[in-house]
A tleap script that builds the chain and sets N, CA, C and O, in Angstrom:
source leaprc.protein.ff14SB
mol = sequence {
  NMET GLU PRO THR ASN TYR GLN ASN PRO THR
  GLU PHE ASN THR PRO PRO LYS ASN TRP LEU
  VAL GLU SER ILE LEU VAL THR LEU PHE CYS
  CYS LEU PRO LEU GLY ILE ALA GLY ILE ILE
  ASN ALA SER LYS VAL GLU GLY LEU PHE LEU
  ALA GLY ASP ILE ALA GLY ALA ASN LYS ALA
  ALA ALA ASP ALA LYS LYS TRP THR MET TYR
  GLY LEU PHE THR GLY LEU ALA ILE ILE VAL
  LEU TYR PHE LEU PHE ILE LEU LEU ALA VAL
  ILE SER GLY MET ALA CSER
}
set mol.1.N position { 82.681 -32.916 -20.416 }
set mol.1.CA position { 82.018 -32.336 -19.115 }
set mol.1.C position { 80.630 -31.900 -19.409 }
set mol.1.O position { 80.391 -31.228 -20.412 }
set mol.2.N position { 79.734 -32.249 -18.596 }
set mol.2.CA position { 78.235 -31.794 -18.769 }
set mol.2.C position { 77.983 -30.396 -18.296 }
set mol.2.O position { 78.499 -29.909 -17.290 }
set mol.3.N position { 77.144 -29.787 -19.105 }
set mol.3.CA position { 76.817 -28.338 -18.466 }
set mol.3.C position { 76.062 -28.459 -17.186 }
set mol.3.O position { 75.165 -29.274 -16.973 }
set mol.4.N position { 76.548 -27.501 -16.298 }
set mol.4.CA position { 75.943 -27.436 -14.923 }
set mol.4.C position { 74.741 -26.526 -14.902 }
set mol.4.O position { 74.015 -26.491 -13.909 }
set mol.5.N position { 74.509 -25.787 -15.972 }
set mol.5.CA position { 73.426 -24.697 -15.987 }
set mol.5.C position { 72.337 -25.276 -16.794 }
set mol.5.O position { 72.247 -24.986 -17.987 }
set mol.6.N position { 71.439 -26.138 -16.177 }
set mol.6.CA position { 70.294 -26.659 -16.775 }
set mol.6.C position { 69.119 -26.383 -15.930 }
set mol.6.O position { 69.204 -26.088 -14.738 }
set mol.7.N position { 68.034 -26.487 -16.582 }
set mol.7.CA position { 66.635 -26.232 -15.718 }
set mol.7.C position { 65.950 -27.526 -15.564 }
set mol.7.O position { 66.011 -28.415 -16.413 }
set mol.8.N position { 65.303 -27.608 -14.471 }
set mol.8.CA position { 64.577 -28.893 -14.315 }
set mol.8.C position { 63.330 -28.849 -15.257 }
set mol.8.O position { 62.500 -27.942 -15.190 }
set mol.9.N position { 63.258 -29.850 -16.107 }
set mol.9.CA position { 62.061 -29.910 -17.015 }
set mol.9.C position { 60.751 -29.998 -16.446 }
set mol.9.O position { 59.773 -29.580 -17.065 }
set mol.10.N position { 60.652 -30.588 -15.141 }
set mol.10.CA position { 59.373 -30.772 -14.642 }
set mol.10.C position { 58.695 -29.546 -14.297 }
set mol.10.O position { 57.464 -29.520 -14.313 }
set mol.11.N position { 59.479 -28.367 -13.938 }
set mol.11.CA position { 58.964 -27.061 -13.578 }
set mol.11.C position { 58.187 -26.459 -14.765 }
set mol.11.O position { 57.414 -25.517 -14.589 }
set mol.12.N position { 58.392 -26.993 -15.934 }
set mol.12.CA position { 57.663 -26.372 -17.106 }
set mol.12.C position { 56.395 -27.248 -17.553 }
set mol.12.O position { 55.738 -26.928 -18.543 }
set mol.13.N position { 56.124 -28.231 -16.867 }
set mol.13.CA position { 55.073 -29.086 -17.179 }
set mol.13.C position { 53.680 -28.646 -16.621 }
set mol.13.O position { 52.610 -28.909 -17.171 }
set mol.14.N position { 53.823 -27.967 -15.497 }
set mol.14.CA position { 52.457 -27.405 -14.907 }
set mol.14.C position { 52.582 -25.986 -14.782 }
set mol.14.O position { 53.674 -25.464 -14.556 }
set mol.15.N position { 51.433 -25.275 -14.927 }
set mol.15.CA position { 51.494 -23.743 -14.761 }
set mol.15.C position { 51.657 -23.484 -13.196 }
set mol.15.O position { 51.421 -24.321 -12.325 }
set mol.16.N position { 52.099 -22.188 -12.991 }
set mol.16.CA position { 52.071 -21.751 -11.563 }
set mol.16.C position { 50.668 -21.599 -10.985 }
set mol.16.O position { 49.747 -21.320 -11.753 }
set mol.17.N position { 50.462 -21.752 -9.782 }
set mol.17.CA position { 49.299 -21.623 -9.125 }
set mol.17.C position { 48.641 -20.159 -9.502 }
set mol.17.O position { 49.304 -19.127 -9.399 }
set mol.18.N position { 47.483 -20.168 -9.881 }
set mol.18.CA position { 46.919 -18.948 -10.442 }
set mol.18.C position { 46.098 -18.046 -9.522 }
set mol.18.O position { 45.838 -16.892 -9.864 }
set mol.19.N position { 45.705 -18.535 -8.410 }
set mol.19.CA position { 45.094 -17.867 -7.240 }
set mol.19.C position { 43.653 -17.319 -7.726 }
set mol.19.O position { 43.179 -16.301 -7.223 }
set mol.20.N position { 43.032 -17.996 -8.659 }
set mol.20.CA position { 41.725 -17.498 -9.191 }
set mol.20.C position { 40.616 -17.858 -8.117 }
set mol.20.O position { 39.759 -16.993 -7.932 }
set mol.21.N position { 40.542 -18.879 -7.483 }
set mol.21.CA position { 39.454 -19.088 -6.576 }
set mol.21.C position { 39.672 -18.235 -5.276 }
set mol.21.O position { 38.724 -17.738 -4.669 }
set mol.22.N position { 40.900 -18.107 -4.913 }
set mol.22.CA position { 41.110 -17.223 -3.799 }
set mol.22.C position { 40.713 -15.689 -4.091 }
set mol.22.O position { 40.193 -14.960 -3.245 }
set mol.23.N position { 41.031 -15.300 -5.411 }
set mol.23.CA position { 40.631 -13.928 -5.752 }
set mol.23.C position { 39.167 -13.757 -5.741 }
set mol.23.O position { 38.637 -12.758 -5.254 }
set mol.24.N position { 38.524 -14.713 -6.266 }
set mol.24.CA position { 37.066 -14.631 -6.288 }
set mol.24.C position { 36.417 -14.529 -4.909 }
set mol.24.O position { 35.479 -13.767 -4.673 }
set mol.25.N position { 36.961 -15.326 -4.036 }
set mol.25.CA position { 36.440 -15.239 -2.607 }
set mol.25.C position { 36.754 -14.024 -1.959 }
set mol.25.O position { 35.931 -13.492 -1.214 }
set mol.26.N position { 37.952 -13.499 -2.187 }
set mol.26.CA position { 38.360 -12.129 -1.707 }
set mol.26.C position { 37.384 -11.095 -2.178 }
set mol.26.O position { 36.922 -10.278 -1.381 }
set mol.27.N position { 37.025 -11.101 -3.557 }
set mol.27.CA position { 36.179 -10.272 -4.140 }
set mol.27.C position { 34.813 -10.224 -3.542 }
set mol.27.O position { 34.223 -9.167 -3.316 }
set mol.28.N position { 34.332 -11.417 -3.295 }
set mol.28.CA position { 33.008 -11.563 -2.787 }
set mol.28.C position { 32.868 -11.162 -1.299 }
set mol.28.O position { 31.899 -10.512 -0.906 }
set mol.29.N position { 33.878 -11.576 -0.477 }
set mol.29.CA position { 33.724 -11.406 0.934 }
set mol.29.C position { 34.487 -10.342 1.575 }
set mol.29.O position { 34.095 -9.881 2.647 }
set mol.30.N position { 35.587 -9.897 0.982 }
set mol.30.CA position { 36.506 -8.955 1.648 }
set mol.30.C position { 36.647 -7.629 0.920 }
set mol.30.O position { 36.155 -6.647 1.475 }
set mol.31.N position { 37.219 -7.481 -0.180 }
set mol.31.CA position { 37.607 -6.270 -0.727 }
set mol.31.C position { 37.401 -6.210 -2.270 }
set mol.31.O position { 38.273 -6.678 -3.002 }
set mol.32.N position { 36.407 -5.715 -2.724 }
set mol.32.CA position { 35.973 -5.740 -4.191 }
set mol.32.C position { 37.089 -5.271 -5.149 }
set mol.32.O position { 37.477 -6.022 -6.044 }
set mol.33.N position { 37.602 -4.055 -4.976 }
set mol.33.CA position { 38.661 -3.549 -6.009 }
set mol.33.C position { 39.984 -4.377 -6.076 }
set mol.33.O position { 40.583 -4.599 -7.128 }
set mol.34.N position { 40.349 -4.781 -4.927 }
set mol.34.CA position { 41.622 -5.597 -4.823 }
set mol.34.C position { 41.464 -7.078 -5.288 }
set mol.34.O position { 42.337 -7.712 -5.880 }
set mol.35.N position { 40.288 -7.519 -4.955 }
set mol.35.CA position { 39.927 -8.915 -5.536 }
set mol.35.C position { 39.783 -8.894 -7.002 }
set mol.35.O position { 40.076 -9.894 -7.657 }
set mol.36.N position { 39.344 -7.800 -7.564 }
set mol.36.CA position { 39.247 -7.853 -9.033 }
set mol.36.C position { 40.559 -7.691 -9.644 }
set mol.36.O position { 40.837 -8.288 -10.684 }
set mol.37.N position { 41.407 -6.891 -9.035 }
set mol.37.CA position { 42.849 -6.959 -9.567 }
set mol.37.C position { 43.457 -8.307 -9.421 }
set mol.37.O position { 44.288 -8.710 -10.236 }
set mol.38.N position { 43.053 -9.037 -8.374 }
set mol.38.CA position { 43.553 -10.427 -8.351 }
set mol.38.C position { 43.036 -11.374 -9.379 }
set mol.38.O position { 43.721 -12.248 -9.909 }
set mol.39.N position { 41.692 -11.124 -9.641 }
set mol.39.CA position { 41.121 -12.049 -10.769 }
set mol.39.C position { 41.664 -11.751 -12.201 }
set mol.39.O position { 41.892 -12.633 -13.030 }
set mol.40.N position { 41.845 -10.438 -12.402 }
set mol.40.CA position { 42.474 -10.074 -13.710 }
set mol.40.C position { 43.836 -10.684 -13.815 }
set mol.40.O position { 44.115 -11.271 -14.861 }
set mol.41.N position { 44.688 -10.613 -12.881 }
set mol.41.CA position { 45.996 -11.164 -13.015 }
set mol.41.C position { 46.078 -12.771 -12.879 }
set mol.41.O position { 46.980 -13.449 -13.371 }
set mol.42.N position { 45.051 -13.241 -12.176 }
set mol.42.CA position { 44.952 -14.796 -12.131 }
set mol.42.C position { 44.378 -15.355 -13.570 }
set mol.42.O position { 44.733 -16.469 -13.955 }
set mol.43.N position { 43.607 -14.663 -14.241 }
set mol.43.CA position { 43.168 -15.060 -15.378 }
set mol.43.C position { 44.219 -15.154 -16.583 }
set mol.43.O position { 44.026 -15.806 -17.610 }
set mol.44.N position { 45.333 -14.418 -16.301 }
set mol.44.CA position { 46.320 -14.329 -17.219 }
set mol.44.C position { 47.342 -15.460 -17.170 }
set mol.44.O position { 48.012 -15.735 -18.165 }
set mol.45.N position { 47.461 -16.105 -16.038 }
set mol.45.CA position { 48.381 -17.141 -15.773 }
set mol.45.C position { 48.452 -18.159 -16.813 }
set mol.45.O position { 49.439 -18.263 -17.541 }
set mol.46.N position { 47.325 -18.989 -16.908 }
set mol.46.CA position { 47.270 -20.151 -17.779 }
set mol.46.C position { 47.587 -19.727 -19.380 }
set mol.46.O position { 48.341 -20.377 -20.105 }
set mol.47.N position { 46.953 -18.659 -19.739 }
set mol.47.CA position { 47.264 -18.319 -21.116 }
set mol.47.C position { 48.666 -17.924 -21.479 }
set mol.47.O position { 49.168 -18.119 -22.586 }
set mol.48.N position { 49.271 -17.339 -20.433 }
set mol.48.CA position { 50.799 -16.851 -20.650 }
set mol.48.C position { 51.554 -18.241 -20.685 }
set mol.48.O position { 52.447 -18.430 -21.511 }
set mol.49.N position { 51.196 -19.162 -19.817 }
set mol.49.CA position { 51.957 -20.411 -19.692 }
set mol.49.C position { 51.844 -21.189 -20.926 }
set mol.49.O position { 52.834 -21.689 -21.460 }
set mol.50.N position { 50.530 -21.312 -21.440 }
set mol.50.CA position { 50.272 -22.100 -22.632 }
set mol.50.C position { 50.985 -21.483 -23.808 }
set mol.50.O position { 51.398 -22.183 -24.732 }
set mol.51.N position { 51.138 -20.125 -23.776 }
set mol.51.CA position { 51.889 -19.418 -24.935 }
set mol.51.C position { 53.346 -19.548 -24.723 }
set mol.51.O position { 54.111 -18.977 -25.501 }
set mol.52.N position { 53.774 -20.221 -23.780 }
set mol.52.CA position { 55.203 -20.476 -23.692 }
set mol.52.C position { 56.008 -19.279 -22.790 }
set mol.52.O position { 57.219 -19.293 -22.566 }
set mol.53.N position { 55.192 -18.392 -22.395 }
set mol.53.CA position { 55.774 -17.198 -21.553 }
set mol.53.C position { 55.817 -17.586 -20.105 }
set mol.53.O position { 55.014 -17.075 -19.323 }
set mol.54.N position { 56.715 -18.469 -19.698 }
set mol.54.CA position { 56.822 -18.915 -18.350 }
set mol.54.C position { 57.217 -17.854 -17.382 }
set mol.54.O position { 56.768 -17.930 -16.239 }
set mol.55.N position { 57.974 -16.913 -17.698 }
set mol.55.CA position { 58.311 -15.765 -16.908 }
set mol.55.C position { 57.054 -14.798 -16.709 }
set mol.55.O position { 56.780 -14.271 -15.631 }
set mol.56.N position { 56.394 -14.649 -17.782 }
set mol.56.CA position { 55.008 -13.718 -17.687 }
set mol.56.C position { 54.099 -14.497 -16.682 }
set mol.56.O position { 53.559 -13.944 -15.723 }
set mol.57.N position { 53.970 -15.845 -16.980 }
set mol.57.CA position { 52.955 -16.577 -16.214 }
set mol.57.C position { 53.431 -16.529 -14.656 }
set mol.57.O position { 52.560 -16.383 -13.799 }
set mol.58.N position { 54.666 -16.639 -14.310 }
set mol.58.CA position { 55.110 -16.537 -13.031 }
set mol.58.C position { 54.818 -15.151 -12.353 }
set mol.58.O position { 54.366 -15.032 -11.214 }
set mol.59.N position { 55.147 -14.083 -13.231 }
set mol.59.CA position { 54.922 -12.780 -12.723 }
set mol.59.C position { 53.345 -12.485 -12.573 }
set mol.59.O position { 52.930 -11.826 -11.619 }
set mol.60.N position { 52.551 -12.967 -13.488 }
set mol.60.CA position { 51.053 -12.771 -13.282 }
set mol.60.C position { 50.553 -13.540 -11.992 }
set mol.60.O position { 49.663 -13.075 -11.281 }
set mol.61.N position { 51.180 -14.745 -11.735 }
set mol.61.CA position { 50.724 -15.573 -10.637 }
set mol.61.C position { 51.143 -14.833 -9.389 }
set mol.61.O position { 50.418 -14.820 -8.394 }
set mol.62.N position { 52.399 -14.170 -9.441 }
set mol.62.CA position { 52.910 -13.490 -8.211 }
set mol.62.C position { 52.016 -12.239 -8.023 }
set mol.62.O position { 51.722 -11.911 -6.873 }
set mol.63.N position { 51.577 -11.541 -9.048 }
set mol.63.CA position { 50.792 -10.407 -8.964 }
set mol.63.C position { 49.357 -10.732 -8.426 }
set mol.63.O position { 48.777 -9.989 -7.634 }
set mol.64.N position { 48.819 -11.914 -8.922 }
set mol.64.CA position { 47.449 -12.374 -8.420 }
set mol.64.C position { 47.462 -12.611 -6.955 }
set mol.64.O position { 46.517 -12.232 -6.263 }
set mol.65.N position { 48.577 -13.270 -6.411 }
set mol.65.CA position { 48.760 -13.603 -5.059 }
set mol.65.C position { 48.957 -12.204 -4.273 }
set mol.65.O position { 48.417 -12.026 -3.181 }
set mol.66.N position { 49.647 -11.365 -4.802 }
set mol.66.CA position { 49.872 -10.060 -4.103 }
set mol.66.C position { 48.583 -9.417 -3.849 }
set mol.66.O position { 48.221 -9.179 -2.697 }
set mol.67.N position { 47.804 -9.098 -4.974 }
set mol.67.CA position { 46.515 -8.385 -4.866 }
set mol.67.C position { 45.539 -9.188 -4.042 }
set mol.67.O position { 44.782 -8.558 -3.304 }
set mol.68.N position { 45.466 -10.551 -4.083 }
set mol.68.CA position { 44.730 -11.285 -3.312 }
set mol.68.C position { 44.871 -11.089 -1.852 }
set mol.68.O position { 43.922 -10.879 -1.097 }
set mol.69.N position { 46.152 -11.173 -1.489 }
set mol.69.CA position { 46.487 -11.006 -0.139 }
set mol.69.C position { 46.215 -9.645 0.495 }
set mol.69.O position { 45.805 -9.476 1.643 }
set mol.70.N position { 46.525 -8.595 -0.497 }
set mol.70.CA position { 46.288 -7.324 -0.109 }
set mol.70.C position { 44.773 -7.147 0.285 }
set mol.70.O position { 44.404 -6.597 1.322 }
set mol.71.N position { 44.018 -7.633 -0.588 }
set mol.71.CA position { 42.524 -7.649 -0.491 }
set mol.71.C position { 42.000 -8.341 0.700 }
set mol.71.O position { 41.046 -7.905 1.344 }
set mol.72.N position { 42.675 -9.494 1.003 }
set mol.72.CA position { 42.273 -10.333 2.250 }
set mol.72.C position { 42.582 -9.531 3.439 }
set mol.72.O position { 41.702 -9.355 4.282 }
set mol.73.N position { 43.829 -8.996 3.592 }
set mol.73.CA position { 44.140 -8.263 4.750 }
set mol.73.C position { 43.473 -6.930 4.936 }
set mol.73.O position { 43.288 -6.426 6.044 }
set mol.74.N position { 43.099 -6.350 3.719 }
set mol.74.CA position { 42.345 -5.039 3.943 }
set mol.74.C position { 41.024 -5.456 4.333 }
set mol.74.O position { 40.549 -4.829 5.280 }
set mol.75.N position { 40.341 -6.340 3.844 }
set mol.75.CA position { 39.016 -6.751 4.223 }
set mol.75.C position { 38.956 -7.156 5.659 }
set mol.75.O position { 37.989 -6.809 6.338 }
set mol.76.N position { 39.917 -7.862 6.162 }
set mol.76.CA position { 39.960 -8.268 7.514 }
set mol.76.C position { 40.242 -7.092 8.431 }
set mol.76.O position { 39.716 -7.054 9.543 }
set mol.77.N position { 41.036 -6.148 8.016 }
set mol.77.CA position { 41.278 -4.974 8.819 }
set mol.77.C position { 39.993 -4.178 8.875 }
set mol.77.O position { 39.688 -3.592 9.914 }
set mol.78.N position { 39.204 -4.131 7.762 }
set mol.78.CA position { 38.033 -3.159 7.803 }
set mol.78.C position { 36.917 -3.898 8.802 }
set mol.78.O position { 36.146 -3.228 9.490 }
set mol.79.N position { 36.920 -5.259 8.801 }
set mol.79.CA position { 35.947 -5.985 9.580 }
set mol.79.C position { 36.326 -5.802 11.079 }
set mol.79.O position { 35.446 -5.625 11.922 }
set mol.80.N position { 37.649 -5.847 11.398 }
set mol.80.CA position { 38.119 -5.639 12.828 }
set mol.80.C position { 37.702 -4.292 13.220 }
set mol.80.O position { 37.059 -4.115 14.255 }
set mol.81.N position { 38.036 -3.345 12.450 }
set mol.81.CA position { 37.784 -1.904 12.794 }
set mol.81.C position { 36.263 -1.644 12.906 }
set mol.81.O position { 35.837 -0.871 13.764 }
set mol.82.N position { 35.499 -2.243 12.103 }
set mol.82.CA position { 34.047 -2.079 12.225 }
set mol.82.C position { 33.565 -2.597 13.509 }
set mol.82.O position { 32.760 -1.930 14.159 }
set mol.83.N position { 34.015 -3.798 13.955 }
set mol.83.CA position { 33.597 -4.385 15.267 }
set mol.83.C position { 34.182 -3.573 16.405 }
set mol.83.O position { 33.551 -3.421 17.451 }
set mol.84.N position { 35.330 -3.072 16.220 }
set mol.84.CA position { 35.840 -2.144 17.344 }
set mol.84.C position { 34.954 -0.920 17.493 }
set mol.84.O position { 34.621 -0.488 18.596 }
set mol.85.N position { 34.575 -0.364 16.304 }
set mol.85.CA position { 33.838 0.905 16.432 }
set mol.85.C position { 32.476 0.513 17.039 }
set mol.85.O position { 32.026 1.337 17.835 }
set mol.86.N position { 31.722 -0.611 16.809 }
set mol.86.CA position { 30.623 -1.007 17.305 }
set mol.86.C position { 30.773 -1.191 18.887 }
set mol.86.O position { 29.975 -0.751 19.715 }
set mol.87.N position { 31.882 -1.886 19.151 }
set mol.87.CA position { 32.107 -2.133 20.597 }
set mol.87.C position { 32.269 -0.800 21.348 }
set mol.87.O position { 31.722 -0.632 22.438 }
set mol.88.N position { 32.989 0.102 20.790 }
set mol.88.CA position { 33.096 1.436 21.441 }
set mol.88.C position { 31.852 2.285 21.516 }
set mol.88.O position { 31.677 3.063 22.454 }
set mol.89.N position { 31.009 2.141 20.557 }
set mol.89.CA position { 29.757 2.837 20.536 }
set mol.89.C position { 28.855 2.175 21.665 }
set mol.89.O position { 28.164 2.871 22.408 }
set mol.90.N position { 28.900 0.892 21.742 }
set mol.90.CA position { 28.010 0.218 22.856 }
set mol.90.C position { 28.600 0.583 24.210 }
set mol.90.O position { 27.850 0.874 25.142 }
set mol.91.N position { 29.926 0.575 24.344 }
set mol.91.CA position { 30.573 1.005 25.769 }
set mol.91.C position { 30.248 2.375 26.026 }
set mol.91.O position { 29.863 2.728 27.140 }
set mol.92.N position { 30.387 3.225 25.000 }
set mol.92.CA position { 30.089 4.703 25.331 }
set mol.92.C position { 28.606 4.873 25.625 }
set mol.92.O position { 28.265 5.674 26.496 }
set mol.93.N position { 27.735 4.190 24.972 }
set mol.93.CA position { 26.300 4.341 25.242 }
set mol.93.C position { 25.948 3.897 26.683 }
set mol.93.O position { 25.148 4.499 27.399 }
set mol.94.N position { 26.669 2.712 27.054 }
set mol.94.CA position { 26.350 2.341 28.549 }
set mol.94.C position { 26.993 3.172 29.502 }
set mol.94.O position { 26.622 3.108 30.674 }
set mol.95.N position { 27.960 3.990 29.149 }
set mol.95.CA position { 28.518 4.912 30.159 }
set mol.95.C position { 27.748 6.123 30.369 }
set mol.95.O position { 27.928 6.769 31.401 }
set mol.96.N position { 26.822 6.535 29.404 }
set mol.96.CA position { 26.066 7.717 29.639 }
set mol.96.C position { 24.645 7.430 30.239 }
set mol.96.O position { 23.882 8.362 30.493 }
savepdb mol mol.pdb
quit
């Protein structure tokens, strides 16, 4: 009887997505501190993968995605709030 608990060998041939490009873009255009956290985690992914630490590479990739998404949504929220503030200032200026 063959063992049923085996892992797909192709999942170890390529490293997980590292989110480096997205982290850099978030750093430049959205939220600097959270983008930097994403870059730091993204830069760990390939090194951990090549060292054979697949679990560590997957965790670093997940952390890079998490910080990149936090930075993206924070940046977008700040931009929306800024435009709402400007809109309210214009409306209140027109009312007086």
